[in-house]
C-alpha positions in Angstrom: -50.9 -63.6 88.3 -49.6 -60.0 87.6 -51.1 -60.1 84.1 -54.5 -61.0 85.6 -54.4 -58.1 88.0 -53.3 -55.8 85.2 -56.1 -57.0 83.1 -58.7 -56.5 85.9 -57.4 -52.9 86.4 -57.8 -52.2 82.7 -61.4 -53.4 82.8 -62.1 -51.2 85.8 -60.6 -48.2 84.1 -62.7 -48.8 81.0 -65.8 -49.2 83.1 -65.2 -45.9 84.9 -64.4 -44.2 81.6 -67.6 -45.5 80.1 -69.6 -44.4 83.0 -68.0 -41.0 83.0 -68.6 -40.6 79.2 -72.3 -41.6 79.6 -72.8 -39.2 82.5 -71.1 -36.3 80.6 -73.2 -37.1 77.6 -76.4 -37.1 79.6 -75.5 -33.8 81.3 -74.8 -32.2 77.9 -78.2 -33.4 76.5 -80.0 -32.0 79.6 -78.1 -28.7 79.4 -78.8 -28.5 75.6 -82.5 -29.1 76.3 -82.6 -26.4 78.9 -80.7 -24.0 76.7 -83.0 -24.7 73.7 -86.0 -24.1 75.9 -84.6 -20.8 77.2 -83.7 -19.6 73.7 -87.2 -20.3 72.5 -88.6 -17.9 75.1 -86.3 -15.0 74.0 -88.3 -12.3 72.2 -86.7 -11.2 68.9 -87.2 -7.8 67.2 -89.1 -7.7 63.9 -86.6 -8.8 61.3 -89.1 -8.6 58.5 -89.1 -4.8 58.7 -85.4 -4.3 58.4 -86.0 -0.5 58.0 -86.9 -0.5 61.6 -83.5 0.6 62.6 -82.4 1.4 66.2 -82.5 5.2 66.7 -79.1 6.6 67.8 -79.4 8.9 70.8 -76.9 11.7 70.4 -74.1 12.1 72.9 -73.5 15.8 73.8 -70.4 17.3 75.4 -71.0 20.6 77.3 -68.8 23.3 78.8 -68.3 23.6 82.5 -71.6 25.4 83.0 -73.5 22.5 81.5 -75.5 24.9 79.3 -73.4 25.4 76.2 -73.0 22.4 73.8 -69.4 22.2 72.6 -69.9 19.1 70.5 -72.8 16.9 69.4 -71.7 13.5 68.1 -74.7 13.0 65.9 -75.2 16.6 64.9 -75.1 17.1 61.1 -74.4 13.4 60.3 -72.9 13.0 56.8 -74.0 9.9 55.1 -74.4 9.2 51.4 -75.7 5.8 50.4 -74.3 4.3 47.2 -74.5 0.9 45.5 -71.6 -1.6 45.8 -70.8 -1.0 42.1 -69.8 2.6 43.0 -67.3 1.5 45.7 -63.7 0.7 44.9 -63.0 -3.0 44.9 -60.1 -2.2 47.1 -62.5 -0.8 49.7 -64.5 -3.9 49.7 -61.5 -6.2 49.9 -59.8 -4.2 52.6 -62.9 -4.2 54.7 -63.5 -7.9 54.4 -59.8 -8.6 55.1 -59.7 -6.7 58.4 -63.3 -7.1 59.7 -64.5 -10.6 58.5 -62.0 -12.5 56.4 -64.4 -15.5 56.0 -67.4 -13.3 55.0 -68.2 -15.2 51.8 -67.8 -18.6 53.5 -69.8 -18.4 56.8 -73.6 -18.3 57.3 -73.6 -15.1 59.4 -71.9 -16.5 62.5 -68.4 -18.1 63.0 -68.3 -20.2 66.2 -64.5 -20.4 66.0 -64.1 -16.7 66.0 -66.7 -16.3 68.8 -64.9 -18.9 71.0 -61.5 -17.3 70.3 -62.9 -13.9 71.3 -64.6 -15.3 74.4 -61.3 -16.8 75.6 -59.5 -13.6 74.9 -62.1 -11.6 76.9 -62.0 -14.0 79.8 -58.2 -13.7 80.0 -58.3 -9.9 79.7 -61.1 -9.6 82.2 -63.2 -7.4 79.8 -64.6 -7.1 76.3 -61.4 -6.5 74.3 -62.5 -8.6 71.4 -65.9 -9.1 69.7 -65.4 -11.9 67.2 -68.3 -10.5 65.2 -69.0 -11.1 61.6 -70.2 -8.2 59.3 -73.7 -9.7 59.7 -73.5 -9.5 63.5 -72.2 -5.9 63.4 -75.2 -4.8 61.1 -77.7 -6.6 63.3 -76.2 -5.2 66.5 -76.3 -1.6 65.1 -79.7 -1.8 63.4 -82.0 -4.0 65.5 -80.6 -4.5 69.0 -79.5 -2.6 72.1 -75.8 -2.1 72.9 -76.0 -4.0 76.2 -73.2 -6.6 76.6 -75.4 -9.4 77.9 -75.7 -13.1 77.1 -79.3 -12.7 76.0 -78.4 -9.9 73.6 -75.6 -11.9 72.1 -77.9 -14.9 71.5 -80.3 -12.6 69.7 -77.5 -11.2 67.7 -76.4 -14.7 66.6 -80.0 -15.8 65.7 -80.7 -12.7 63.7 -77.3 -12.8 62.0 -78.0 -16.3 60.7 -81.4 -15.1 59.5 -80.0 -12.0 57.8 -77.4 -14.1 56.0 -80.0 -16.6 54.9 -82.4 -14.0 53.5 -80.2 -11.2 52.2 -77.5 -11.7 49.5 -73.9 -11.4 50.6 -73.1 -8.4 48.4 -76.2 -6.5 49.8 -74.9 -7.2 53.4 -71.5 -5.8 52.4 -73.1 -2.8 50.8 -75.2 -2.1 54.0 -72.1 -2.3 56.2 -70.0 0.0 53.9 -72.8 2.6 53.8 -73.6 2.6 57.5 -70.3 2.1 59.4 -68.7 5.1 61.3 -65.5 6.5 59.9 -64.8 9.4 62.3 -66.7 12.3 63.6 -70.0 12.8 61.7 -68.8 10.7 58.8 -70.8 7.5 58.1 -70.3 5.3 55.0 -67.4 5.0 52.6 -68.6 7.7 50.2 -68.4 10.5 52.8 -65.2 9.1 54.2 -63.6 9.0 50.8 -64.7 12.6 50.0 -63.7 14.0 53.4 -60.3 12.2 53.8 -59.1 12.1 50.2 -61.3 14.4 48.2 -62.6 11.8 45.8 -65.5 9.4 45.4 -65.5 5.9 46.9 -65.2 4.4 43.4 -61.9 6.2 42.8 -60.2 5.2 46.0 -56.8 3.4 45.5 -55.3 0.5 47.5 -53.5 2.6 50.1 -56.4 4.9 50.7 -58.7 1.9 51.0 -56.5 0.4 53.6 -56.6 3.6 55.7 -60.4 3.8 55.4 -60.9 0.2 56.3 -58.8 0.7 59.4 -61.1 3.3 61.0 -64.5 1.6 61.9 -63.0 -0.5 64.8 -62.3 2.8 66.7 -62.8 5.9 64.6 -61.8 8.4 67.2 -58.7 6.4 68.4 -57.4 5.9 64.9 -58.4 9.3 63.6 -55.8 10.7 61.2 -56.2 14.1 63.0 -55.6 12.7 66.5 -52.5 11.7 68.4 -52.4 8.1 67.3 -51.4 8.5 63.7 -48.6 6.1 64.2 -51.1 3.4 65.3 -53.3 4.2 62.2 -50.2 3.5 60.0 -49.7 0.2 61.8 -53.3 -0.8 61.4 -53.2 0.3 57.7 -50.2 -2.0 57.2 -52.1 -4.8 59.0 -55.0 -4.4 56.6 -52.6 -4.7 53.7 -51.0 -7.8 55.2 -54.4 -9.4 55.5 -55.2 -8.5 52.0 -52.0 -10.2 50.8 -52.7 -13.3 52.9 -56.1 -13.7 51.4 -54.8 -13.3 47.8 -56.4 -9.9 47.0 -53.1 -8.2 46.3 -49.6 -9.2 45.3 -46.6 -9.1 47.6 -45.2 -6.2 45.5 -48.5 -4.2 45.9 -48.4 -4.9 49.6 -44.8 -3.7 50.1 -45.3 -0.6 48.0 -48.4 0.4 49.7 -47.0 -0.2 53.2 -44.2 2.2 52.4 -46.8 4.9 51.6 -47.9 7.5 54.2 -50.6 9.6 52.6 -51.7 13.1 53.5 -55.4 13.6 54.5 -57.6 16.5 53.7 -58.0 19.2 56.2 -60.3 18.2 59.1 -63.6 20.1 58.6 -65.9 17.3 59.7 -66.4 18.5 63.3 -66.0 22.2 63.3 -67.0 23.6 66.7 -65.8 24.9 70.0 -62.8 23.7 72.0 -62.1 20.8 69.6 -58.9 19.7 71.3 -60.6 19.4 74.6 -63.7 17.7 73.0 -61.6 15.1 71.3 -59.8 14.4 74.5 -63.1 13.9 76.3 -64.5 11.8 73.5 -61.5 9.5 73.5 -61.7 9.1 77.3 -65.4 8.2 77.1 -64.8 5.6 74.4 -62.0 4.0 76.4 -64.2 3.9 79.5 -67.6 2.9 78.1 -66.9 1.7 74.5 -67.6 3.1 71.1 -71.2 1.9 71.0 -72.2 3.8 74.1 -70.6 7.0 73.0 -72.0 6.8 69.5 -75.6 5.9 70.5 -76.0 6.1 74.3 -77.2 9.6 74.6 -74.6 10.6 77.1 -74.4 14.2 78.5 
C-alpha cells in the first residue's frame, strides 16, 4: 500500500517537473524570438568604413574664472603608429595577459567573461568591471558612443564578432596597441615607450612592458607620476603573474622582474599650469564619471 502511494507521488512529481520544463522552454523560446526581433531593429554604424572613427571631444579644465584653460586632455596628443613587428614581443604578451588572456581563442566576444563581469557589477551596484575583449574595446572607442546602455552593449558585441571575423588577430592587436591611452597625451605603445623609458617600443624589456601594459585600464590612476605608484607596482606584478600563468615567461623571469622597480623618465607629457591641482581634478572626474567620459566627453 505504502509503495503504491510512493509510486503515485513520484509520478505526480515527474508530471509537474515535465510541465515546468516545457513551460520554461516555451518561455525561453518566446523571449529569444522577441530578443532576436528587437536586435534586428537596432541600427549599427558603418563597419565597412573602419576609418570612420568616433571623434573625441576634448575635456578642458579651467581656473576659477572659467576663462583660462589650465589643461586640455586632448591638446597636443602624441601618437605614433607602428607595425606589430616593431613592438616588443613582451609588450604584446603583457597586454594580452592582463587585458584579454583568451585573445587568440575567442571570436571577438567571450560570454563567460561578460557574465562574470555582469554578476560583479550587480553585486557592486555599478560598472566596476567590463569583461570586454580587445575587439570590444576597439569597437567601443572607434565606432560607438560611451553610453552604458543595453543597446550599446549589444551593438558592441555584434560589431566585435564582425571585426574578429573580417580582420586578422594580429591586426586587431596592432590597432589596440597603437590607439590605447597610456597617460596624459600619450596614445600607443611607441609614445609610451619613448616618454616613460626613453626607447622605442621594439626595445622594451619584460619589466618595462609590464609597467606599460598596466596603464590603459586607468592611465591617470596608475600614473607613475601620481600618488598611486604603489598600486602601479602591484598591477605590474599582476601582469607578470598572468604572463607566467599563460606560459609566456618562466618562473625565474617572473620573480626577477617582480623584484624590479624601475625609474621613469621625467614627466614632460603634460606641461602646463597648476598641474598638481589639474591631476587632482582629473582623477576626481575619472572616479565620478569614468575614464571614457573624461577622455572623450567634452567636459568643461
